[in-house]
All heavy atoms as TSV, in Angstrom:
chain	resi	resn	atom	element	x	y	z
A	1	MET	N	N	139.290	90.234	56.727
A	1	MET	CA	C	139.527	91.662	56.712
A	1	MET	C	C	139.615	92.189	58.135
A	1	MET	O	O	138.909	91.716	59.010
A	1	MET	CB	C	138.375	92.339	55.987
A	1	MET	CG	C	138.799	93.527	55.218
A	1	MET	SD	S	137.539	93.864	53.980
A	1	MET	CE	C	137.765	95.534	53.832
A	2	THR	N	N	140.477	93.137	58.356
A	2	THR	CA	C	140.638	93.694	59.707
A	2	THR	C	C	139.686	94.856	59.913
A	2	THR	O	O	139.192	95.466	58.957
A	2	THR	CB	C	142.083	94.170	59.920
A	2	THR	OG1	O	142.368	95.205	58.984
A	2	THR	CG2	C	143.062	93.020	59.715
A	3	GLY	N	N	139.477	95.194	61.166
A	3	GLY	CA	C	138.602	96.310	61.517
A	3	GLY	C	C	139.285	97.646	61.251
A	3	GLY	O	O	140.454	97.684	60.852
A	4	PRO	N	N	138.579	98.737	61.476
A	4	PRO	CA	C	139.155	100.053	61.224
A	4	PRO	C	C	140.349	100.313	62.163
A	4	PRO	O	O	140.387	99.844	63.298
A	4	PRO	CB	C	138.013	101.015	61.504
A	4	PRO	CG	C	137.055	100.257	62.345
A	4	PRO	CD	C	137.242	98.796	62.004
A	5	ALA	N	N	141.304	101.043	61.644
A	5	ALA	CA	C	142.482	101.400	62.445
A	5	ALA	C	C	142.070	102.412	63.520
A	5	ALA	O	O	141.251	103.280	63.270
A	5	ALA	CB	C	143.555	101.992	61.565
A	6	HIS	N	N	142.626	102.257	64.679
A	6	HIS	CA	C	142.343	103.179	65.784
A	6	HIS	C	C	143.467	104.202	65.874
A	6	HIS	O	O	144.615	103.899	65.578
A	6	HIS	CB	C	142.228	102.421	67.100
A	6	HIS	CG	C	141.097	101.448	67.111
A	6	HIS	ND1	N	139.799	101.838	67.334
A	6	HIS	CD2	C	141.050	100.109	66.894
A	6	HIS	CE1	C	139.017	100.779	67.280
A	6	HIS	NE2	N	139.759	99.724	67.022
A	7	MET	N	N	143.125	105.422	66.286
A	7	MET	CA	C	144.132	106.443	66.452
A	7	MET	C	C	144.969	106.139	67.679
A	7	MET	O	O	144.435	105.686	68.701
A	7	MET	CB	C	143.505	107.816	66.616
A	7	MET	CG	C	143.034	108.438	65.344
A	7	MET	SD	S	142.621	110.157	65.613
A	7	MET	CE	C	143.882	110.937	64.706
A	8	LEU	N	N	146.238	106.363	67.563
A	8	LEU	CA	C	147.124	106.177	68.698
A	8	LEU	C	C	146.854	107.249	69.736
A	8	LEU	O	O	146.528	108.386	69.423
A	8	LEU	CB	C	148.583	106.255	68.260
A	8	LEU	CG	C	149.065	105.170	67.328
A	8	LEU	CD1	C	150.484	105.481	66.874
A	8	LEU	CD2	C	149.027	103.817	68.006
A	9	THR	N	N	146.998	106.881	70.987
A	9	THR	CA	C	146.884	107.852	72.075
A	9	THR	C	C	148.091	107.667	72.985
A	9	THR	O	O	148.743	106.635	72.955
A	9	THR	CB	C	145.596	107.621	72.891
A	9	THR	OG1	O	145.614	106.290	73.406
A	9	THR	CG2	C	144.355	107.829	72.037
A	10	GLY	N	N	148.387	108.654	73.759
A	10	GLY	CA	C	149.489	108.550	74.684
A	10	GLY	C	C	150.138	109.890	74.917
A	10	GLY	O	O	149.745	110.903	74.341
A	11	ASP	N	N	151.143	109.886	75.789
A	11	ASP	CA	C	151.776	111.145	76.161
A	11	ASP	C	C	152.935	111.533	75.249
A	11	ASP	O	O	153.624	112.507	75.501
A	11	ASP	CB	C	152.218	111.130	77.624
A	11	ASP	CG	C	153.284	110.066	77.885
A	11	ASP	OD1	O	153.532	109.233	76.993
A	11	ASP	OD2	O	153.864	110.095	78.981
A	12	ARG	N	N	153.194	110.801	74.203
A	12	ARG	CA	C	154.271	111.157	73.272
A	12	ARG	C	C	153.817	111.035	71.814
A	12	ARG	O	O	154.609	110.743	70.935
A	12	ARG	CB	C	155.497	110.268	73.504
A	12	ARG	CG	C	156.104	110.370	74.895
A	12	ARG	CD	C	156.620	111.729	75.222
A	12	ARG	NE	N	157.866	111.979	74.481
A	12	ARG	CZ	C	158.510	113.116	74.518
A	12	ARG	NH1	N	158.067	114.099	75.235
A	12	ARG	NH2	N	159.605	113.260	73.827
A	13	ILE	N	N	152.534	111.278	71.563
A	13	ILE	CA	C	152.003	111.194	70.204
A	13	ILE	C	C	151.931	112.606	69.628
A	13	ILE	O	O	151.357	113.506	70.215
A	13	ILE	CB	C	150.582	110.569	70.183
A	13	ILE	CG1	C	150.605	109.183	70.807
A	13	ILE	CG2	C	150.022	110.536	68.781
A	13	ILE	CD1	C	151.457	108.178	70.074
A	14	TYR	N	N	152.543	112.795	68.473
A	14	TYR	CA	C	152.512	114.066	67.754
A	14	TYR	C	C	151.814	113.835	66.426
A	14	TYR	O	O	151.982	112.804	65.807
A	14	TYR	CB	C	153.930	114.583	67.495
A	14	TYR	CG	C	154.774	114.719	68.733
A	14	TYR	CD1	C	155.714	113.747	69.045
A	14	TYR	CD2	C	154.617	115.797	69.571
A	14	TYR	CE1	C	156.500	113.874	70.176
A	14	TYR	CE2	C	155.390	115.930	70.716
A	14	TYR	CZ	C	156.330	114.962	71.010
A	14	TYR	OH	O	157.087	115.081	72.125
A	15	ARG	N	N	151.060	114.834	65.971
A	15	ARG	CA	C	150.381	114.717	64.695
A	15	ARG	C	C	150.651	115.956	63.862
A	15	ARG	O	O	150.644	117.070	64.378
A	15	ARG	CB	C	148.887	114.549	64.884
A	15	ARG	CG	C	148.509	113.221	65.474
A	15	ARG	CD	C	146.993	113.084	65.597
A	15	ARG	NE	N	146.620	111.728	65.911
A	15	ARG	CZ	C	146.771	111.155	67.079
A	15	ARG	NH1	N	147.316	111.817	68.070
A	15	ARG	NH2	N	146.402	109.896	67.285
A	16	ILE	N	N	150.856	115.751	62.593
A	16	ILE	CA	C	150.965	116.865	61.635
A	16	ILE	C	C	149.984	116.554	60.518
A	16	ILE	O	O	150.042	115.501	59.893
A	16	ILE	CB	C	152.383	117.024	61.094
A	16	ILE	CG1	C	153.337	117.404	62.223
A	16	ILE	CG2	C	152.401	118.102	60.013
A	16	ILE	CD1	C	154.770	117.612	61.806
A	17	HIS	N	N	149.056	117.483	60.313
A	17	HIS	CA	C	148.054	117.333	59.263
A	17	HIS	C	C	148.339	118.347	58.162
A	17	HIS	O	O	148.573	119.513	58.428
A	17	HIS	CB	C	146.644	117.604	59.824
A	17	HIS	CG	C	146.245	116.677	60.924
A	17	HIS	ND1	N	145.699	115.442	60.673
A	17	HIS	CD2	C	146.329	116.796	62.265
A	17	HIS	CE1	C	145.453	114.848	61.836
A	17	HIS	NE2	N	145.831	115.641	62.807
A	18	TRP	N	N	148.309	117.879	56.938
A	18	TRP	CA	C	148.427	118.763	55.787
A	18	TRP	C	C	147.032	119.265	55.466
A	18	TRP	O	O	146.089	118.503	55.426
A	18	TRP	CB	C	149.018	118.007	54.599
A	18	TRP	CG	C	148.907	118.720	53.300
A	18	TRP	CD1	C	149.462	119.936	52.989
A	18	TRP	CD2	C	148.196	118.305	52.140
A	18	TRP	NE1	N	149.165	120.277	51.719
A	18	TRP	CE2	C	148.370	119.292	51.154
A	18	TRP	CE3	C	147.420	117.182	51.843
A	18	TRP	CZ2	C	147.803	119.200	49.902
A	18	TRP	CZ3	C	146.867	117.088	50.575
A	18	TRP	CH2	C	147.065	118.083	49.637
A	19	MET	N	N	146.903	120.553	55.234
A	19	MET	CA	C	145.624	121.147	54.902
A	19	MET	C	C	145.513	121.194	53.386
A	19	MET	O	O	146.186	121.984	52.744
A	19	MET	CB	C	145.506	122.508	55.562
A	19	MET	CG	C	145.620	122.408	57.089
A	19	MET	SD	S	145.808	123.963	57.911
A	19	MET	CE	C	144.114	124.364	58.217
A	20	PRO	N	N	144.727	120.282	52.781
A	20	PRO	CA	C	144.635	120.150	51.333
A	20	PRO	C	C	144.369	121.473	50.616
A	20	PRO	O	O	143.605	122.307	51.113
A	20	PRO	CB	C	143.480	119.174	51.105
A	20	PRO	CG	C	143.424	118.396	52.362
A	20	PRO	CD	C	143.816	119.363	53.441
A	21	GLY	N	N	145.037	121.660	49.483
A	21	GLY	CA	C	144.872	122.871	48.700
A	21	GLY	C	C	145.741	124.009	49.171
A	21	GLY	O	O	145.668	125.110	48.626
A	22	THR	N	N	146.556	123.769	50.202
A	22	THR	CA	C	147.444	124.814	50.727
A	22	THR	C	C	148.817	124.222	50.973
A	22	THR	O	O	149.031	123.029	50.839
A	22	THR	CB	C	146.919	125.376	52.073
A	22	THR	OG1	O	147.053	124.367	53.057
A	22	THR	CG2	C	145.471	125.813	51.986
A	23	ASP	N	N	149.754	125.083	51.365
A	23	ASP	CA	C	151.075	124.625	51.797
A	23	ASP	C	C	151.134	124.638	53.328
A	23	ASP	O	O	152.198	124.678	53.911
A	23	ASP	CB	C	152.160	125.548	51.242
A	23	ASP	CG	C	152.340	125.391	49.749
A	23	ASP	OD1	O	151.999	124.302	49.235
A	23	ASP	OD2	O	152.811	126.335	49.106
A	24	THR	N	N	149.985	124.621	53.971
A	24	THR	CA	C	149.889	124.786	55.410
A	24	THR	C	C	149.833	123.434	56.121
A	24	THR	O	O	149.140	122.528	55.683
A	24	THR	CB	C	148.644	125.611	55.760
A	24	THR	OG1	O	148.689	126.840	55.036
A	24	THR	CG2	C	148.589	125.915	57.240
A	25	LEU	N	N	150.570	123.347	57.212
A	25	LEU	CA	C	150.567	122.176	58.079
A	25	LEU	C	C	150.016	122.577	59.430
A	25	LEU	O	O	150.277	123.678	59.927
A	25	LEU	CB	C	151.991	121.638	58.257
A	25	LEU	CG	C	152.712	121.246	56.978
A	25	LEU	CD1	C	154.180	120.996	57.277
A	25	LEU	CD2	C	152.077	120.019	56.360
A	26	ARG	N	N	149.261	121.696	60.050
A	26	ARG	CA	C	148.745	121.942	61.400
A	26	ARG	C	C	149.322	120.866	62.299
A	26	ARG	O	O	149.097	119.672	62.095
A	26	ARG	CB	C	147.230	121.888	61.430
A	26	ARG	CG	C	146.659	122.199	62.827
A	26	ARG	CD	C	145.180	122.311	62.802
A	26	ARG	NE	N	144.560	121.101	62.336
A	26	ARG	CZ	C	143.718	120.348	63.055
A	26	ARG	NH1	N	143.404	120.711	64.260
A	26	ARG	NH2	N	143.212	119.262	62.560
A	27	GLY	N	N	150.095	121.294	63.293
A	27	GLY	CA	C	150.697	120.365	64.241
A	27	GLY	C	C	149.888	120.302	65.509
A	27	GLY	O	O	149.384	121.318	65.989
A	28	ILE	N	N	149.751	119.096	66.043
A	28	ILE	CA	C	149.021	118.889	67.287
A	28	ILE	C	C	149.917	118.097	68.224
A	28	ILE	O	O	150.323	116.985	67.914
A	28	ILE	CB	C	147.702	118.146	67.063
A	28	ILE	CG1	C	146.857	118.888	66.021
A	28	ILE	CG2	C	146.936	117.977	68.374
A	28	ILE	CD1	C	145.657	118.098	65.534
A	29	CYS	N	N	150.211	118.662	69.358
A	29	CYS	CA	C	151.074	118.020	70.351
A	29	CYS	C	C	150.229	117.108	71.250
A	29	CYS	O	O	149.008	117.281	71.343
A	29	CYS	CB	C	151.761	119.095	71.195
A	29	CYS	SG	S	152.894	118.419	72.412
A	30	HIS	N	N	150.888	116.190	71.909
A	30	HIS	CA	C	150.175	115.299	72.835
A	30	HIS	C	C	149.521	116.051	73.967
A	30	HIS	O	O	148.561	115.568	74.564
A	30	HIS	CB	C	151.090	114.198	73.376
A	30	HIS	CG	C	152.241	114.721	74.155
A	30	HIS	ND1	N	152.148	115.093	75.459
A	30	HIS	CD2	C	153.536	114.959	73.786
A	30	HIS	CE1	C	153.343	115.506	75.902
A	30	HIS	NE2	N	154.191	115.439	74.883
A	31	CYS	N	N	149.996	117.271	74.259
A	31	CYS	CA	C	149.406	118.063	75.341
A	31	CYS	C	C	148.167	118.820	74.882
A	31	CYS	O	O	147.489	119.437	75.679
A	31	CYS	CB	C	150.430	119.040	75.904
A	31	CYS	SG	S	150.832	120.415	74.815
A	32	GLY	N	N	147.881	118.776	73.570
A	32	GLY	CA	C	146.693	119.443	73.046
A	32	GLY	C	C	146.991	120.777	72.383
A	32	GLY	O	O	146.131	121.359	71.753
A	33	ALA	N	N	148.217	121.277	72.526
A	33	ALA	CA	C	148.577	122.543	71.895
A	33	ALA	C	C	148.625	122.349	70.378
A	33	ALA	O	O	148.985	121.281	69.890
A	33	ALA	CB	C	149.943	123.006	72.402
A	34	GLU	N	N	148.239	123.385	69.645
A	34	GLU	CA	C	148.215	123.341	68.190
A	34	GLU	C	C	148.975	124.523	67.629
A	34	GLU	O	O	149.042	125.577	68.249
A	34	GLU	CB	C	146.790	123.354	67.671
A	34	GLU	CG	C	145.985	122.136	68.025
A	34	GLU	CD	C	144.610	122.136	67.392
A	34	GLU	OE1	O	144.430	122.783	66.353
A	34	GLU	OE2	O	143.732	121.449	67.942
A	35	ARG	N	N	149.518	124.319	66.428
A	35	ARG	CA	C	150.234	125.391	65.739
A	35	ARG	C	C	150.123	125.166	64.226
A	35	ARG	O	O	150.079	124.030	63.775
A	35	ARG	CB	C	151.689	125.403	66.174
A	35	ARG	CG	C	152.462	126.556	65.613
A	35	ARG	CD	C	153.798	126.619	66.250
A	35	ARG	NE	N	154.536	127.750	65.734
A	35	ARG	CZ	C	155.582	128.246	66.303
A	35	ARG	NH1	N	156.053	127.729	67.406
A	35	ARG	NH2	N	156.213	129.284	65.779
A	36	VAL	N	N	150.124	126.245	63.473
A	36	VAL	CA	C	150.043	126.184	62.018
A	36	VAL	C	C	151.344	126.757	61.461
A	36	VAL	O	O	151.832	127.786	61.941
A	36	VAL	CB	C	148.829	126.973	61.506
A	36	VAL	CG1	C	148.816	127.033	59.994
A	36	VAL	CG2	C	147.540	126.356	62.029
A	37	ALA	N	N	151.907	126.083	60.465
A	37	ALA	CA	C	153.145	126.540	59.834
A	37	ALA	C	C	153.177	126.022	58.401
A	37	ALA	O	O	152.448	125.101	58.044
A	37	ALA	CB	C	154.360	126.067	60.602
A	38	GLU	N	N	154.052	126.633	57.589
A	38	GLU	CA	C	154.203	126.166	56.219
A	38	GLU	C	C	155.463	125.309	56.058
A	38	GLU	O	O	155.561	124.585	55.083
A	38	GLU	CB	C	154.260	127.352	55.266
A	38	GLU	CG	C	152.930	128.050	55.137
A	38	GLU	CD	C	152.933	129.125	54.081
A	38	GLU	OE1	O	153.940	129.279	53.362
A	38	GLU	OE2	O	151.920	129.860	53.984
A	39	GLU	N	N	156.381	125.368	56.997
A	39	GLU	CA	C	157.635	124.631	56.893
A	39	GLU	C	C	157.608	123.404	57.795
A	39	GLU	O	O	157.399	123.516	58.998
A	39	GLU	CB	C	158.815	125.524	57.293
A	39	GLU	CG	C	159.021	126.702	56.363
A	39	GLU	CD	C	159.417	126.266	54.960
A	39	GLU	OE1	O	160.144	125.272	54.821
A	39	GLU	OE2	O	158.964	126.938	54.015
A	40	PRO	N	N	157.837	122.209	57.249
A	40	PRO	CA	C	157.834	120.995	58.062
A	40	PRO	C	C	158.893	121.001	59.157
A	40	PRO	O	O	158.624	120.574	60.273
A	40	PRO	CB	C	158.135	119.871	57.062
A	40	PRO	CG	C	157.892	120.443	55.721
A	40	PRO	CD	C	158.025	121.934	55.832
A	41	VAL	N	N	160.072	121.571	58.865
A	41	VAL	CA	C	161.132	121.590	59.880
A	41	VAL	C	C	160.714	122.474	61.055
A	41	VAL	O	O	160.891	122.099	62.223
A	41	VAL	CB	C	162.458	122.094	59.267
A	41	VAL	CG1	C	163.494	122.310	60.337
A	41	VAL	CG2	C	162.954	121.110	58.216
A	42	GLU	N	N	160.111	123.624	60.758
A	42	GLU	CA	C	159.630	124.515	61.803
A	42	GLU	C	C	158.598	123.791	62.676
A	42	GLU	O	O	158.603	123.878	63.911
A	42	GLU	CB	C	159.007	125.761	61.185
A	42	GLU	CG	C	158.383	126.712	62.180
A	42	GLU	CD	C	157.651	127.849	61.504
A	42	GLU	OE1	O	157.815	128.065	60.284
A	42	GLU	OE2	O	156.883	128.531	62.214
A	43	MET	N	N	157.708	123.034	62.036
A	43	MET	CA	C	156.665	122.308	62.769
A	43	MET	C	C	157.273	121.249	63.688
A	43	MET	O	O	156.909	121.155	64.860
A	43	MET	CB	C	155.691	121.661	61.783
A	43	MET	CG	C	154.537	120.952	62.430
A	43	MET	SD	S	153.491	122.036	63.435
A	43	MET	CE	C	152.828	123.104	62.178
A	44	TRP	N	N	158.201	120.457	63.171
A	44	TRP	CA	C	158.813	119.412	64.001
A	44	TRP	C	C	159.629	120.006	65.134
A	44	TRP	O	O	159.632	119.494	66.247
A	44	TRP	CB	C	159.675	118.460	63.153
A	44	TRP	CG	C	158.838	117.414	62.518
A	44	TRP	CD1	C	158.566	117.277	61.194
A	44	TRP	CD2	C	158.116	116.363	63.183
A	44	TRP	NE1	N	157.719	116.200	60.992
A	44	TRP	CE2	C	157.438	115.630	62.201
A	44	TRP	CE3	C	157.990	115.977	64.502
A	44	TRP	CZ2	C	156.649	114.525	62.507
A	44	TRP	CZ3	C	157.189	114.881	64.808
A	44	TRP	CH2	C	156.541	114.180	63.813
A	45	GLU	N	N	160.347	121.107	64.880
A	45	GLU	CA	C	161.110	121.735	65.959
A	45	GLU	C	C	160.181	122.192	67.072
A	45	GLU	O	O	160.487	122.032	68.248
A	45	GLU	CB	C	161.924	122.901	65.419
A	45	GLU	CG	C	163.118	122.456	64.619
A	45	GLU	CD	C	163.881	123.616	63.989
A	45	GLU	OE1	O	163.362	124.757	63.952
A	45	GLU	OE2	O	165.012	123.363	63.525
A	46	TRP	N	N	159.035	122.748	66.689
A	46	TRP	CA	C	158.088	123.191	67.705
A	46	TRP	C	C	157.535	122.002	68.481
A	46	TRP	O	O	157.463	122.019	69.718
A	46	TRP	CB	C	156.936	123.971	67.042
A	46	TRP	CG	C	155.883	124.353	68.010
A	46	TRP	CD1	C	155.917	125.370	68.919
A	46	TRP	CD2	C	154.613	123.706	68.200
A	46	TRP	NE1	N	154.760	125.407	69.649
A	46	TRP	CE2	C	153.929	124.392	69.215
A	46	TRP	CE3	C	153.991	122.626	67.583
A	46	TRP	CZ2	C	152.672	124.032	69.643
A	46	TRP	CZ3	C	152.718	122.277	68.000
A	46	TRP	CH2	C	152.075	122.964	69.025
A	47	LEU	N	N	157.141	120.941	67.779
A	47	LEU	CA	C	156.588	119.775	68.458
A	47	LEU	C	C	157.591	119.123	69.408
A	47	LEU	O	O	157.248	118.722	70.515
A	47	LEU	CB	C	156.120	118.742	67.428
A	47	LEU	CG	C	154.811	119.039	66.731
A	47	LEU	CD1	C	154.583	118.079	65.571
A	47	LEU	CD2	C	153.641	118.961	67.701
A	48	LEU	N	N	158.826	119.007	68.973
A	48	LEU	CA	C	159.833	118.315	69.783
A	48	LEU	C	C	160.441	119.185	70.867
A	48	LEU	O	O	161.188	118.693	71.701
A	48	LEU	CB	C	160.923	117.746	68.869
A	48	LEU	CG	C	160.410	116.696	67.872
A	48	LEU	CD1	C	161.522	116.306	66.921
A	48	LEU	CD2	C	159.837	115.486	68.583
A	49	ALA	N	N	160.144	120.460	70.901
A	49	ALA	CA	C	160.688	121.378	71.907
A	49	ALA	C	C	159.835	121.399	73.178
A	49	ALA	O	O	159.985	122.275	73.999
A	49	ALA	CB	C	160.799	122.784	71.333
A	50	HIS	N	N	158.969	120.452	73.337
A	50	HIS	CA	C	158.041	120.413	74.465
A	50	HIS	C	C	158.784	120.527	75.779
A	50	HIS	O	O	159.789	119.871	75.934
A	50	HIS	CB	C	157.230	119.121	74.442
A	50	HIS	CG	C	155.975	119.211	75.217
A	50	HIS	ND1	N	155.958	119.127	76.564
A	50	HIS	CD2	C	154.701	119.408	74.834
A	50	HIS	CE1	C	154.722	119.259	76.984
A	50	HIS	NE2	N	153.938	119.426	75.948
A	51	PRO	N	N	158.355	121.319	76.713
A	51	PRO	CA	C	157.135	122.112	76.767
A	51	PRO	C	C	157.323	123.544	76.290
A	51	PRO	O	O	156.417	124.340	76.404
A	51	PRO	CB	C	156.787	122.081	78.237
A	51	PRO	CG	C	158.113	122.130	78.925
A	51	PRO	CD	C	159.016	121.299	78.025
A	52	TYR	N	N	158.498	123.925	75.791
A	52	TYR	CA	C	158.739	125.303	75.404
A	52	TYR	C	C	157.909	125.681	74.190
A	52	TYR	O	O	157.917	124.984	73.189
A	52	TYR	CB	C	160.223	125.518	75.114
A	52	TYR	CG	C	161.075	125.154	76.299
A	52	TYR	CD1	C	161.791	123.981	76.315
A	52	TYR	CD2	C	161.084	125.971	77.423
A	52	TYR	CE1	C	162.545	123.628	77.419
A	52	TYR	CE2	C	161.818	125.619	78.540
A	52	TYR	CZ	C	162.550	124.443	78.540
A	52	TYR	OH	O	163.270	124.089	79.646
A	53	GLY	N	N	157.190	126.795	74.306
A	53	GLY	CA	C	156.353	127.269	73.208
A	53	GLY	C	C	154.964	126.667	73.209
A	53	GLY	O	O	154.168	126.995	72.357
A	54	HIS	N	N	154.668	125.802	74.150
A	54	HIS	CA	C	153.366	125.155	74.162
A	54	HIS	C	C	152.352	125.826	75.071
A	54	HIS	O	O	151.171	125.568	74.970
A	54	HIS	CB	C	153.514	123.681	74.580
A	54	HIS	CG	C	154.123	122.832	73.510
A	54	HIS	ND1	N	155.430	122.960	73.138
A	54	HIS	CD2	C	153.600	121.884	72.726
A	54	HIS	CE1	C	155.679	122.081	72.178
A	54	HIS	NE2	N	154.593	121.430	71.901
A	55	GLN	N	N	152.815	126.642	75.956
A	55	GLN	CA	C	151.863	127.310	76.853
A	55	GLN	C	C	151.279	128.531	76.147
A	55	GLN	O	O	151.957	129.196	75.386
A	55	GLN	CB	C	152.564	127.783	78.145
A	55	GLN	CG	C	153.043	126.671	79.013
A	55	GLN	CD	C	154.409	126.175	78.598
A	55	GLN	OE1	O	155.097	126.764	77.769
A	55	GLN	NE2	N	154.827	125.059	79.169
A	56	PRO	N	N	150.002	128.822	76.411
A	56	PRO	CA	C	149.440	130.045	75.842
A	56	PRO	C	C	150.148	131.246	76.454
A	56	PRO	O	O	150.673	131.147	77.583
A	56	PRO	CB	C	147.975	130.006	76.269
A	56	PRO	CG	C	147.892	129.039	77.381
A	56	PRO	CD	C	149.060	128.087	77.224
A	57	PRO	N	N	150.235	132.358	75.735
A	57	PRO	CA	C	150.900	133.528	76.301
A	57	PRO	C	C	150.219	133.945	77.605
A	57	PRO	O	O	149.009	133.907	77.701
A	57	PRO	CB	C	150.773	134.590	75.233
A	57	PRO	CG	C	149.935	134.017	74.160
A	57	PRO	CD	C	149.674	132.589	74.452
A	58	GLU	N	N	151.025	134.313	78.557
A	58	GLU	CA	C	150.473	134.739	79.844
A	58	GLU	C	C	149.789	136.079	79.674
A	58	GLU	O	O	150.284	136.978	79.001
A	58	GLU	CB	C	151.582	134.858	80.885
A	58	GLU	CG	C	152.149	133.524	81.297
A	58	GLU	CD	C	153.159	133.650	82.403
A	58	GLU	OE1	O	153.055	134.612	83.202
A	58	GLU	OE2	O	154.040	132.801	82.499
A	59	ALA	N	N	148.623	136.201	80.309
A	59	ALA	CA	C	147.908	137.461	80.256
A	59	ALA	C	C	148.632	138.472	81.132
A	59	ALA	O	O	149.018	138.165	82.261
A	59	ALA	CB	C	146.474	137.267	80.731
A	60	VAL	N	N	148.835	139.638	80.602
A	60	VAL	CA	C	149.485	140.691	81.370
A	60	VAL	C	C	148.424	141.437	82.139
A	60	VAL	O	O	147.452	141.915	81.555
A	60	VAL	CB	C	150.254	141.647	80.426
A	60	VAL	CG1	C	150.892	142.782	81.199
A	60	VAL	CG2	C	151.284	140.873	79.612
A	61	ALA	N	N	148.607	141.512	83.441
A	61	ALA	CA	C	147.642	142.221	84.279
A	61	ALA	C	C	147.722	143.705	83.960
A	61	ALA	O	O	148.802	144.265	83.831
A	61	ALA	CB	C	147.947	141.968	85.744
A	62	PRO	N	N	146.562	144.336	83.802
A	62	PRO	CA	C	146.595	145.783	83.519
A	62	PRO	C	C	147.155	146.541	84.701
A	62	PRO	O	O	146.922	146.192	85.854
A	62	PRO	CB	C	145.132	146.142	83.267
A	62	PRO	CG	C	144.342	145.022	83.868
A	62	PRO	CD	C	145.230	143.814	83.889
A	63	THR	N	N	147.925	147.564	84.401
A	63	THR	CA	C	148.484	148.383	85.465
A	63	THR	C	C	147.430	149.369	85.930
A	63	THR	O	O	146.711	149.943	85.106
A	63	THR	CB	C	149.737	149.140	85.005
A	63	THR	OG1	O	149.378	149.919	83.857
A	63	THR	CG2	C	150.840	148.177	84.627
A	64	PRO	N	N	147.318	149.575	87.244
A	64	PRO	CA	C	146.317	150.512	87.731
A	64	PRO	C	C	146.690	151.925	87.304
A	64	PRO	O	O	147.842	152.312	87.362
A	64	PRO	CB	C	146.346	150.340	89.247
A	64	PRO	CG	C	147.644	149.662	89.540
A	64	PRO	CD	C	148.059	148.938	88.302
A	65	HIS	N	N	145.711	152.647	86.849
A	65	HIS	CA	C	145.937	154.028	86.428
A	65	HIS	C	C	145.652	154.935	87.622
A	65	HIS	O	O	144.777	154.673	88.423
A	65	HIS	CB	C	145.006	154.408	85.278
A	65	HIS	CG	C	145.360	153.674	84.016
A	65	HIS	ND1	N	145.263	152.326	83.864
A	65	HIS	CD2	C	145.841	154.159	82.840
A	65	HIS	CE1	C	145.631	151.984	82.651
A	65	HIS	NE2	N	146.001	153.065	82.013
A	66	ALA	N	N	146.407	156.020	87.664
A	66	ALA	CA	C	146.170	156.998	88.711
A	66	ALA	C	C	144.846	157.682	88.429
A	66	ALA	O	O	144.395	157.773	87.292
A	66	ALA	CB	C	147.298	158.031	88.721
A	67	ALA	N	N	144.215	158.126	89.486
A	67	ALA	CA	C	142.919	158.826	89.334
A	67	ALA	C	C	143.153	160.073	88.475
A	67	ALA	O	O	144.173	160.736	88.604
A	67	ALA	CB	C	142.385	159.192	90.708
A	68	PRO	N	N	142.227	160.340	87.567
A	68	PRO	CA	C	142.414	161.523	86.735
A	68	PRO	C	C	142.434	162.794	87.560
A	68	PRO	O	O	141.713	162.918	88.543
A	68	PRO	CB	C	141.202	161.502	85.791
A	68	PRO	CG	C	140.244	160.504	86.357
A	68	PRO	CD	C	141.011	159.648	87.304
A	69	THR	N	N	143.321	163.655	87.177
A	69	THR	CA	C	143.426	164.928	87.908
A	69	THR	C	C	142.623	165.965	87.166
A	69	THR	O	O	142.485	165.909	85.956
A	69	THR	CB	C	144.888	165.389	88.020
A	69	THR	OG1	O	145.420	165.496	86.714
A	69	THR	CG2	C	145.694	164.387	88.825
A	70	ARG	N	N	142.099	166.907	87.931
A	70	ARG	CA	C	141.320	167.983	87.298
A	70	ARG	C	C	142.200	169.225	87.236
A	70	ARG	O	O	142.863	169.580	88.201
A	70	ARG	CB	C	140.069	168.271	88.101
A	70	ARG	CG	C	139.146	167.114	88.155
A	70	ARG	CD	C	137.906	167.450	88.888
A	70	ARG	NE	N	137.082	166.247	88.990
A	70	ARG	CZ	C	135.820	166.264	89.265
A	70	ARG	NH1	N	135.204	167.403	89.461
A	70	ARG	NH2	N	135.141	165.164	89.322
A	71	SER	N	N	142.163	169.820	86.084
A	71	SER	CA	C	142.936	171.047	85.978
A	71	SER	C	C	142.084	172.212	86.458
A	71	SER	O	O	140.877	172.220	86.298
A	71	SER	CB	C	143.400	171.255	84.540
A	71	SER	OG	O	142.276	171.277	83.689
A	72	ALA	N	N	142.764	173.155	87.019
A	72	ALA	CA	C	142.062	174.327	87.520
A	72	ALA	C	C	141.590	175.172	86.354
A	72	ALA	O	O	142.321	175.387	85.396
A	72	ALA	CB	C	142.974	175.139	88.434
A	73	VAL	N	N	140.361	175.598	86.446
A	73	VAL	CA	C	139.802	176.451	85.389
A	73	VAL	C	C	139.803	177.877	85.892
A	73	VAL	O	O	139.302	178.148	86.978
A	73	VAL	CB	C	138.367	176.011	85.043
A	73	VAL	CG1	C	137.753	176.911	83.987
A	73	VAL	CG2	C	138.340	174.558	84.630
A	74	PRO	N	N	140.418	178.772	85.135
A	74	PRO	CA	C	140.442	180.175	85.621
A	74	PRO	C	C	139.009	180.704	85.764
A	74	PRO	O	O	138.157	180.418	84.939
A	74	PRO	CB	C	141.208	180.929	84.545
A	74	PRO	CG	C	141.656	179.949	83.526
A	74	PRO	CD	C	141.070	178.631	83.876
A	75	ALA	N	N	138.805	181.498	86.800
A	75	ALA	CA	C	137.462	182.057	87.048
A	75	ALA	C	C	137.252	183.332	86.307
A	75	ALA	O	O	138.052	184.025	85.828
A	75	ALA	CB	C	137.276	182.280	88.519
């Protein structure tokens, strides 16, 4: 009898896991990025489009607000 199978590793390994009881697939790219989808074609297109779509969205720096102005109060 052979020993337990080892998971493949490397820079071109893609994984798609079916989430039992659902129609949901979870894709894991070799870079560590993950995505959830219901369509297998959508999942494979995302995985094979590396590196596009794999980076987290860039944080938008908040724009500095002008100092609040005080309105004149009639005396």
